[in-house]
VOBA-1610 file (N, C-alpha, C; in pm, whole numbers, padded with zeros to 5 digits, always signed):
BEGIN
Met-15075-07866+05025Met-14964-07919+05104Met-14871-07806+05145Ser-14851-07789+05274Ser-14760-07686+05324Ser-14636-07754+05382Val-14523-07729+05320Val-14396-07786+05366Val-14300-07672+05389Thr-14239-07669+05506Thr-14145-07562+05538Thr-14003-07605+05502Asn-13912-07509+05504Asn-13769-07534+05483Asn-13740-07594+05345Val-13812-07549+05242Val-13781-07594+05105Val-13650-07528+05062Leu-13555-07611+05020Leu-13422-07563+04985Leu-13404-07541+04835Leu-13474-07622+04756Leu-13459-07615+04611Leu-13585-07673+04549Ser-13640-07605+04452Ser-13761-07655+04386Ser-13770-07594+04248Gly-13822-07673+04154Gly-13835-07622+04019Gly-13933-07703+03936Ile-13954-07656+03816Ile-14044-07721+03721Ile-13966-07827+03645Val-14019-07949+03647Val-13951-08062+03584Val-14047-08126+03482Gly-14018-08247+03441Gly-14108-08321+03354Gly-14116-08264+03213Ser-14230-08285+03149Ser-14246-08251+03008Ser-14220-08104+02977Thr-14258-08017+03071Thr-14233-07873+03049Thr-14084-07846+03041Ala-14009-07905+03131Ala-13864-07886+03132Ala-13799-07948+03010Tyr-13849-08064+02965Tyr-13790-08131+02850Tyr-13823-08062+02718Gly-13923-07973+02719Gly-13969-07913+02596Gly-14068-07999+02520Leu-14126-08098+02590Leu-14219-08192+02526Leu-14364-08162+02559Ala-14391-08060+02639Ala-14529-08030+02679Ala-14609-07980+02560Arg-14734-08019+02558Arg-14831-07971+02460Arg-14949-07911+02535Ala-15042-07853+02466Ala-15160-07794+02531Ala-15228-07898+02619Gly-15255-07859+02743Gly-15320-07948+02836Gly-15226-08034+02918Ser-15095-08027+02891Ser-15000-08106+02968Ser-14993-08057+03112Asp-14975-08150+03204Asp-14957-08113+03344Asp-14823-08043+03362Val-14815-07959+03465Val-14689-07895+03503Val-14643-07962+03633Asp-14531-08032+03625Asp-14479-08107+03739Asp-14370-08028+03809Arg-14371-08035+03941Arg-14270-07968+04021Arg-14201-08069+04112Leu-14072-08048+04133Leu-13992-08135+04218Leu-13905-08048+04307Gly-13886-08090+04430Gly-13801-08013+04519Gly-13754-08096+04636Leu-13677-08032+04721Leu-13632-08098+04843Leu-13640-08000+04959Phe-13658-08056+05077Phe-13675-07974+05197Phe-13591-08034+05310Ala-13572-07955+05414Ala-13500-08001+05532Ala-13597-08017+05647Ala-13605-08137+05701Ala-13683-08156+05823Ala-13612-08085+05938Pro-13686-08026+06033Pro-13620-07969+06152Pro-13533-08076+06217Thr-13410-08042+06247Thr-13313-08141+06293Thr-13360-08214+06417Glu-13422-08145+06510Glu-13467-08212+06633Glu-13573-08317+06603Asp-13652-08298+06497Asp-13756-08395+06464Asp-13699-08529+06421Leu-13573-08530+06381Leu-13510-08654+06335Leu-13471-08746+06451His-13479-08695+06574His-13432-08771+06690His-13545-08821+06778Gly-13668-08798+06737Gly-13780-08841+06818Gly-13819-08985+06790Leu-13923-09030+06856Leu-13971-09166+06840Leu-14025-09191+06700His-14091-09091+06646His-14150-09105+06512His-14081-09007+06418Arg-14015-09061+06317Arg-13944-08977+06222Arg-14043-08905+06129Pro-14010-08785+06086Pro-14100-08712+05996Pro-14106-08778+05859Ala-14211-08747+05785Ala-14226-08801+05650Ala-14108-08759+05563Glu-14063-08854+05480Glu-13948-08825+05393Glu-13990-08770+05258Ser-14117-08779+05224Ser-14165-08727+05096Ser-14305-08672+05114His-14335-08570+05038His-14470-08513+05034His-14508-08500+04887Val-14620-08560+04850Val-14666-08558+04712Val-14806-08498+04708Ser-14825-08403+04618Ser-14957-08340+04606Ser-14996-08333+04460Thr-15126-08314+04437Thr-15177-08288+04302Thr-15250-08154+04304Ala-15258-08096+04186Ala-15327-07965+04171Ala-15274-07861+04271Pro-15149-07820+04264Pro-15052-07854+04161Pro-14980-07987+04189Asp-14924-08045+04082Asp-14848-08169+04094Asp-14709-08135+04146Arg-14682-08179+04267Arg-14553-08146+04327Arg-14506-08259+04416Thr-14378-08294+04406Thr-14314-08392+04492Thr-14197-08325+04562Leu-14193-08338+04694Leu-14083-08285+04774Leu-14023-08399+04854His-13891-08415+04844His-13820-08516+04921His-13738-08449+05032Glu-13731-08515+05146Glu-13644-08466+05253Glu-13500-08476+05204Ala-13415-08386+05253Ala-13279-08372+05199Ala-13201-08503+05198Ala-13208-08580+05306Ala-13132-08705+05310Ala-13184-08805+05209Lys-13316-08814+05196Lys-13373-08907+05098Lys-13333-08866+04957Trp-13339-08735+04927Trp-13299-08690+04795Trp-13155-08732+04766Cys-13066-08714+04863Cys-12926-08750+04843Cys-12911-08900+04818Arg-12982-08982+04892Arg-12972-09127+04871Arg-13020-09165+04732Leu-13131-09106+04689Leu-13182-09136+04555Leu-13084-09089+04447Ala-13028-08971+04465Ala-12935-08918+04365Ala-12808-09002+04359Leu-12759-09046+04473Leu-12640-09131+04474Leu-12665-09264+04405Gly-12790-09307+04403Gly-12827-09428+04331Gly-12848-09407+04182Gly-12834-09283+04136Gly-12849-09252+03994Gly-12992-09229+03950Asn-13085-09209+04042Asn-13226-09194+04008Asn-13247-09080+03907Pro-13297-09110+03788Pro-13311-09005+03685Pro-13408-08894+03724Thr-13514-08928+03796Thr-13616-08828+03828Thr-13561-08724+03924Val-13494-08766+04031Val-13443-08666+04125Val-13322-08594+04069Met-13244-08662+03986Met-13121-08601+03936Met-13147-08475+03856Glu-13259-08471+03783Glu-13281-08356+03696Glu-13299-08226+03774Leu-13333-08236+03903Leu-13355-08115+03983Leu-13231-08027+03988Val-13113-08086+03989Val-12990-08005+04002Val-12927-07973+03866Trp-12998-08004+03757Trp-12948-07972+03623Trp-13046-07885+03545Leu-13144-07828+03611Leu-13244-07748+03541Leu-13186-07617+03487Pro-13240-07568+03376Pro-13207-07430+03336Pro-13249-07333+03446Asp-13175-07224+03460Asp-13199-07130+03571Asp-13344-07084+03577Ala-13405-07060+03462Ala-13540-07003+03459Ala-13645-07097+03518Leu-13615-07225+03532Leu-13715-07320+03581Leu-13711-07339+03732Tyr-13614-07279+03799Tyr-13612-07287+03946Tyr-13711-07186+04004Glu-13790-07233+04100Glu-13886-07147+04169Glu-13841-07117+04311Val-13763-07206+04371Val-13699-07183+04502Val-13554-07224+04486Arg-13464-07134+04525Arg-13321-07161+04509Arg-13247-07092+04623Thr-13238-07157+04736Thr-13174-07101+04855Thr-13023-07120+04847Pro-12947-07056+04937Pro-12802-07079+04938Pro-12765-07227+04954Leu-12837-07300+05038Leu-12807-07443+05053Leu-12846-07518+04925Gly-12951-07477+04859Gly-12986-07536+04730Gly-12880-07508+04626Glu-12828-07387+04627Glu-12721-07350+04535Glu-12597-07436+04559Glu-12566-07461+04687Glu-12452-07547+04719Glu-12473-07687+04662Leu-12594-07738+04670Leu-12623-07872+04620Leu-12601-07878+04469Ile-12647-07776+04397Ile-12621-07771+04253Ile-12470-07774+04227Gly-12395-07706+04313Gly-12250-07698+04294Gly-12178-07831+04311Ile-12238-07926+04382Ile-12172-08056+04403Ile-12242-08168+04325Arg-12321-08132+04226Arg-12404-08231+04159Arg-12326-08344+04094Thr-12206-08315+04042Thr-12132-08422+03974Thr-12079-08525+04072Ser-12069-08491+04200Ser-12017-08587+04297Ser-12114-08702+04322Phe-12240-08684+04284Phe-12340-08790+04303Phe-12332-08897+04194Leu-12256-08871+04089Leu-12263-08955+03969Leu-12161-09068+03971Ser-12199-09181+03913Ser-12107-09291+03889Ser-12154-09367+03766Ala-12059-09425+03694Ala-12089-09484+03564Ala-12192-09596+03575Gly-12168-09692+03662Gly-12256-09808+03671Gly-12396-09772+03715Arg-12406-09682+03813Arg-12538-09648+03864Arg-12618-09566+03764Val-12553-09477+03692Val-12623-09400+03588Val-12670-09493+03478Arg-12581-09580+03431Arg-12620-09675+03325Arg-12737-09762+03370Asp-12725-09821+03487Asp-12829-09913+03533Asp-12962-09841+03559Ala-12955-09720+03614Ala-13079-09648+03646Ala-13151-09603+03520Tyr-13078-09538+03429Tyr-13144-09485+03309Tyr-13191-09598+03218Leu-13106-09698+03196Leu-13149-09810+03113Leu-13259-09891+03182Gly-13253-09898+03314Gly-13357-09970+03388Gly-13492-09902+03373Tyr-13496-09770+03387Tyr-13621-09697+03370Tyr-13670-09709+03225Ala-13578-09700+03129Ala-13616-09712+02988Ala-13674-09851+02960Thr-13615-09953+03019Thr-13666-10089+03001Thr-13805-10104+03060Gln-13829-10040+03175Gln-13964-10041+03233Gln-14065-09980+03137Gln-14027-09869+03075Gln-14116-09805+02979Gln-14144-09900+02861Phe-14038-09970+02815Phe-14056-10061+02703Phe-14151-10175+02739Arg-14141-10226+02858Arg-14230-10334+02900Arg-14375-10287+02904Lys-14396-10163+02946Lys-14531-10109+02943Lys-14584-10102+02800Leu-14494-10068+02708Leu-14535-10057+02569Leu-14576-10192+02511Val-14491-10293+02529Val-14519-10422+02466Val-14637-10492+02531Ser-14669-10455+02655Ser-14786-10515+02720Ser-14915-10474+02652Arg-14909-10368+02571Arg-15029-10317+02502Arg-15026-10346+02353Ser-14942-10441+02311Ser-14915-10457+02168Ser-15021-10538+02093Ala-15121-10592+02161Ala-15220-10676+02093Ala-15338-10592+02043Gly-15347-10576+01911Gly-15462-10511+01853Gly-15459-10360+01858Pro-15555-10294+01791Pro-15563-10147+01792Pro-15585-10095+01934Leu-15525-09981+01962Leu-15536-09923+02096Leu-15646-09820+02100Pro-15726-09817+02208Pro-15822-09708+02225Pro-15749-09575+02241Pro-15814-09463+02212Pro-15744-09333+02212Pro-15667-09302+02339Gln-15727-09327+02456Gln-15658-09294+02581Gln-15532-09378+02599Thr-15542-09507+02566Thr-15426-09595+02576Thr-15320-09556+02474Arg-15364-09514+02356Arg-15270-09470+02253Arg-15191-09347+02301Arg-15260-09252+02364Arg-15190-09134+02416Arg-15090-09172+02525Arg-15131-09263+02611Arg-15040-09307+02718Arg-14920-09381+02662Thr-14944-09462+02559Thr-14835-09535+02495Thr-14736-09439+02430Ala-14789-09337+02362Ala-14702-09237+02299Ala-14618-09165+02405Lys-14678-09134+02518Lys-14605-09068+02626Lys-14493-09157+02679His-14523-09284+02703His-14421-09376+02752His-14307-09390+02650Ala-14342-09390+02522Ala-14239-09400+02419Ala-14148-09278+02420Arg-14207-09159+02436Arg-14126-09037+02442Arg-14030-09044+02560His-14079-09092+02673His-13993-09097+02790His-13886-09205+02777Leu-13919-09314+02709Leu-13817-09416+02682Leu-13702-09354+02602Arg-13736-09283+02496Arg-13631-09221+02415Arg-13553-09118+02496Arg-13624-09036+02574Arg-13555-08933+02653Arg-13458-08997+02753Leu-13503-09101+02822Leu-13417-09167+02919Leu-13291-09222+02853Cys-13308-09280+02737Cys-13191-09332+02665Cys-13096-09220+02624Glu-13151-09115+02564Glu-13068-09004+02515Glu-12999-08932+02631Gln-13076-08894+02733Gln-13018-08819+02844Gln-12923-08906+02926Gly-12961-09030+02950Gly-12874-09118+03028Gly-12742-09141+02959Phe-12745-09160+02826Phe-12620-09183+02755Phe-12534-09058+02754Glu-12596-08941+02739Glu-12519-08816+02746Glu-12450-08804+02882Leu-12524-08830+02989Leu-12468-08818+03123Leu-12355-08919+03143Tyr-12376-09040+03095Tyr-12275-09147+03107Tyr-12149-09113+03027Arg-12168-09060+02908Arg-12055-09035+02819Arg-11978-08909+02854Thr-12051-08803+02895Thr-11987-08672+02912Thr-11980-08623+03057Gly-12064-08679+03145Gly-12070-08628+03281Gly-12157-08504+03293Gln-12230-08470+03188Gln-12318-08354+03188Gln-12458-08397+03144Leu-12559-08324+03194Leu-12698-08359+03163Leu-12770-08237+03107Thr-12823-08250+02985Thr-12903-08145+02924Thr-13050-08183+02939Ile-13125-08100+03009Ile-13264-08134+03040Ile-13356-08116+02919Arg-13342-08008+02847Arg-13430-07983+02733Arg-13381-08061+02612Val-13470-08136+02550Val-13430-08219+02436Val-13408-08132+02313Asp-13326-08182+02220Asp-13288-08103+02102Asp-13403-08083+02004Asp-13481-08188+01980Asp-13582-08184+01874Asp-13713-08242+01929Pro-13791-08162+02001Pro-13915-08216+02060Pro-14008-08281+01958Asp-14017-08226+01837Asp-14107-08284+01737Asp-14066-08426+01702Ala-13937-08453+01701Ala-13891-08589+01671Ala-13937-08686+01780Tyr-13939-08640+01903Tyr-13987-08726+02013Tyr-14136-08754+01997His-14210-08653+01957His-14354-08674+01938His-14381-08766+01819Arg-14303-08752+01712Arg-14319-08844+01600Arg-14287-08987+01641Phe-14182-09002+01720Phe-14145-09135+01770Phe-14257-09192+01856Gly-14317-09108+01940Gly-14426-09153+02024Gly-14544-09204+01942Glu-14577-09132+01837Glu-14689-09174+01752Glu-14656-09303+01676Gln-14532-09314+01632Gln-14489-09437+01564Gln-14502-09558+01655Val-14460-09542+01779Val-14465-09653+01874Val-14609-09681+01917Ala-14691-09576+01924Ala-14833-09598+01957Ala-14900-09684+01851Ala-14857-09669+01726Ala-14911-09751+01617Ala-14853-09891+01617Asp-14727-09903+01662Asp-14659-10033+01666Asp-14562-10032+01783Pro-14606-10077+01903Pro-14521-10071+02021Pro-14385-10138+02004Gly-14377-10239+01920Gly-14250-10306+01896Gly-14147-10217+01828Ala-14191-10105+01770Ala-14098-10014+01702Ala-14001-09948+01799Ala-14027-09956+01928Ala-13936-09897+02027Ala-13815-09984+02054Glu-13825-10111+02020Glu-13717-10203+02058Glu-13582-10171+01993Pro-13577-10138+01863Pro-13445-10107+01805Pro-13374-09993+01876Leu-13449-09889+01917Leu-13386-09778+01987Leu-13328-09824+02120Leu-13405-09901+02195Leu-13357-09949+02324Leu-13233-10035+02306Arg-13235-10125+02209Arg-13118-10212+02187Arg-12997-10132+02142Arg-13021-10029+02060Arg-12909-09945+02015Arg-12839-09879+02132Phe-12918-09830+02228Phe-12856-09763+02342Phe-12793-09863+02439Glu-12849-09980+02451Glu-12784-10083+02532Glu-12643-10111+02478Thr-12632-10119+02346Thr-12502-10141+02284Thr-12410-10020+02303Ala-12466-09900+02287Ala-12385-09779+02302Ala-12327-09769+02443Phe-12409-09796+02543Phe-12357-09794+02680Phe-12245-09896+02697Ala-12266-10015+02642Ala-12169-10124+02661Ala-12037-10094+02593Glu-12041-10020+02482Glu-11921-09999+02402Glu-11852-09865+02427Thr-11909-09782+02513Thr-11857-09646+02535Thr-11789-09635+02671Arg-11675-09573+02670Arg-11604-09545+02796Arg-11669-09425+02863Ser-11707-09438+02988Ser-11778-09332+03057Ser-11683-09225+03109Ala-11731-09101+03113Ala-11657-08993+03177Ala-11674-08995+03328Leu-11761-09081+03378Leu-11792-09083+03521Leu-11703-09181+03596Pro-11685-09159+03724Pro-11605-09253+03805Pro-11682-09382+03830Asp-11611-09481+03883Asp-11672-09610+03913Asp-11769-09602+04031Ala-11745-09507+04120Ala-11831-09492+04238Ala-11852-09344+04264Pro-11968-09306+04319Pro-11989-09165+04352Pro-11900-09123+04468Asp-11879-08994+04480Asp-11802-08938+04591Asp-11902-08891+04696Glu-11920-08970+04800Glu-12022-08938+04900Glu-11981-08826+04994Ala-11853-08793+05001Ala-11806-08695+05100Ala-11872-08558+05085Pro-11882-08501+04964Pro-11948-08370+04953Pro-12095-08375+04996Ala-12166-08483+04961Ala-12306-08494+05002Ala-12317-08504+05153Glu-12229-08582+05214Glu-12230-08596+05360Glu-12203-08462+05427Ala-12105-08388+05377Ala-12072-08258+05435Ala-12187-08160+05417Trp-12249-08162+05298Trp-12362-08073+05273Trp-12478-08104+05366Leu-12508-08232+05381Leu-12621-08271+05465Leu-12596-08232+05611Arg-12474-08243+05655Arg-12443-08201+05794Arg-12457-08050+05810Arg-12426-07972+05706Arg-12451-07827+05713Arg-12600-07799+05722Val-12678-07876+05647Val-12824-07861+05654Val-12872-07890+05795Arg-12825-07998+05855Arg-12870-08033+05990Arg-12830-07927+06092Arg-12709-07873+06078Arg-12666-07766+06171Arg-12752-07643+06153Thr-12780-07609+06030Thr-12860-07489+06002Thr-12998-07498+06064Phe-13064-07612+06052Phe-13201-07624+06101Phe-13210-07675+06243Tyr-13095-07698+06305Tyr-13092-07713+06451Tyr-13075-07575+06514Ala-12980-07499+06457Ala-12955-07364+06509Ala-13078-07276+06495Ala-13150-07292+06383Ala-13269-07209+06361Ala-13373-07230+06468Ala-13384-07354+06518Ala-13485-07385+06620Ala-13448-07326+06755His-13321-07290+06772His-13276-07240+06903His-13233-07094+06896Ala-13260-07031+06784Ala-13222-06890+06770Ala-13308-06803+06860
//
């Protein structure tokens, strides 16, 4: 997949969280700017490009902003990565990192992270009947690790307004995954604990995101890639 005008891209997923083991895939996430003139034609350009080998997802700048304003956990991690995990970091990408907190709001972060965690839990309990075959057991353990990560990271972001991508104790996440693979119902107490924690904790985040910085940034992107076409 060849995509031009990539503004920001880095390694995300298990490698970034510190949960990767031998044989784990390396996932990449980024965003790009469509040429501004292409946005005004009869057929709009694709808003996302997804490839495998390597595993990479690229979202168009406006789509990335919409997803981030909605609290999407997957796209949000792109602007909170440790420096060493960025592979493309342009000046416009740097500006986006600089306004990352403006995308955040208490309700959307809570609903998005708990919503994704609940989806993971439903996947777990759907497999709760009888012993699991090895491949299903590995998948169940992975979903359990991500359930815990979503709860931990989402609550940190909700409580403090900051997001730490690398987990503190990767081995504990793997032990939790194995425990849940043996008994999928073992994930429920953790999910319920975080539901209560969110409900009882005052958030550091505002009630609504501040869309003005994102709007201004996106307009700079559009000007840049209009001017580039006419240089």
